[in-house]
Structure formats: structure tokens, C-alpha cells
C-alpha positions in Angstrom: -3.3 -59.6 -26.5 -5.2 -56.9 -28.2 -8.2 -57.5 -25.9 -5.8 -57.2 -23.0 -4.4 -53.9 -24.2 -7.7 -52.6 -25.2 -8.8 -53.3 -21.4 -5.8 -51.3 -19.9 -6.6 -48.0 -18.3 -4.4 -45.2 -19.3 -2.0 -45.1 -16.4 -1.4 -48.8 -17.0 -0.6 -48.5 -20.7 1.8 -45.8 -20.3 4.1 -46.0 -17.3 7.8 -45.3 -16.9 8.1 -48.3 -14.5 6.6 -50.7 -16.9 3.0 -51.0 -15.3 1.5 -54.6 -15.4 -1.9 -55.9 -16.3 -4.4 -57.7 -13.9 -2.7 -61.0 -14.6 0.8 -59.5 -13.3 2.5 -59.9 -16.7 3.6 -56.9 -18.8 1.0 -56.2 -21.6 3.9 -55.2 -23.8 7.8 -55.5 -24.2 9.6 -53.2 -21.8 11.6 -50.6 -23.7 15.2 -49.9 -22.9 14.6 -46.0 -22.9 11.9 -44.1 -21.3 10.1 -40.7 -22.0 9.6 -38.5 -19.1 6.0 -36.7 -20.0 6.8 -33.9 -17.7 9.8 -32.9 -19.9 8.8 -34.1 -23.4 7.6 -31.2 -25.5 6.0 -33.3 -28.3 8.2 -32.0 -30.9 8.6 -35.2 -32.9 12.4 -35.2 -33.2 12.7 -38.8 -31.9 9.8 -40.1 -33.9 11.6 -38.5 -37.0 15.1 -39.9 -36.3 14.5 -43.4 -34.8 15.9 -45.9 -37.4 13.3 -48.6 -36.4 10.4 -46.4 -36.1 9.9 -47.5 -32.3 8.6 -44.4 -31.2 5.0 -43.0 -31.3 3.6 -39.7 -30.4 0.6 -39.7 -27.9 -1.3 -36.4 -26.6 1.0 -36.5 -23.6 4.4 -37.2 -24.8 6.6 -39.6 -27.1 6.3 -43.5 -26.3 9.2 -45.9 -26.9 7.8 -49.2 -27.9 9.3 -52.6 -27.3 11.2 -52.9 -30.7 13.8 -50.3 -29.7 17.2 -51.3 -30.8 19.1 -49.3 -28.0 20.9 -47.2 -30.5 20.5 -43.9 -28.3 19.7 -41.5 -31.3 16.4 -40.5 -29.5 18.3 -39.8 -26.2 20.9 -37.7 -27.6 18.6 -35.9 -30.3 15.9 -34.9 -27.8 16.0 -31.1 -27.1 14.2 -31.4 -23.9 16.4 -33.9 -22.3 13.4 -36.1 -21.8 14.5 -39.5 -23.1 16.8 -41.8 -20.6 17.9 -45.1 -20.4 15.3 -47.2 -18.5 17.3 -48.6 -15.2 
């Protein structure tokens, strides 16, 4: 799986709709929450408050990883209102 992740292009690696790999399978678990990079101000509030450390910061925005427990702490704490339930 590491090789599959290393071969992804950046748009495939971080997409709001859970972009797929060439095989058509998701290269990572889909998170129940998504971060809108157009609104994320990279303040790190969500990273600091996540109880299971499921959020990482990139150069563009926060990214919620697959081991999110759906507590909603990040969504309610985000000062930019950039985190929403993935529907």
C-alpha cells in the first residue's frame, strides 16, 4: 500500500470526494469529515483538539485521515468553518 500511496499524484492523494487510485480502489479510508482547502486557514486548532490525532496539516490545509471517530470536535472548533461532514 505504501508504494500505491507514493505513486499518487497530489490531486488524487487529497480530494474532497475521496479520489481513487488507478485500480479504482480508494488508497486510504474515507474520512467521515472533509476539510475545504479554500476555507482552511491552517491555524492548527483541529489538529490540537482531535482526541485521536486523526488530523494532519499540509501546506494547503488540514487533512482528516481515516481513523477519525466522528466526534465532531474539529467541525465545531474550526474558526474558519472549513470542516464539514462528508456526505
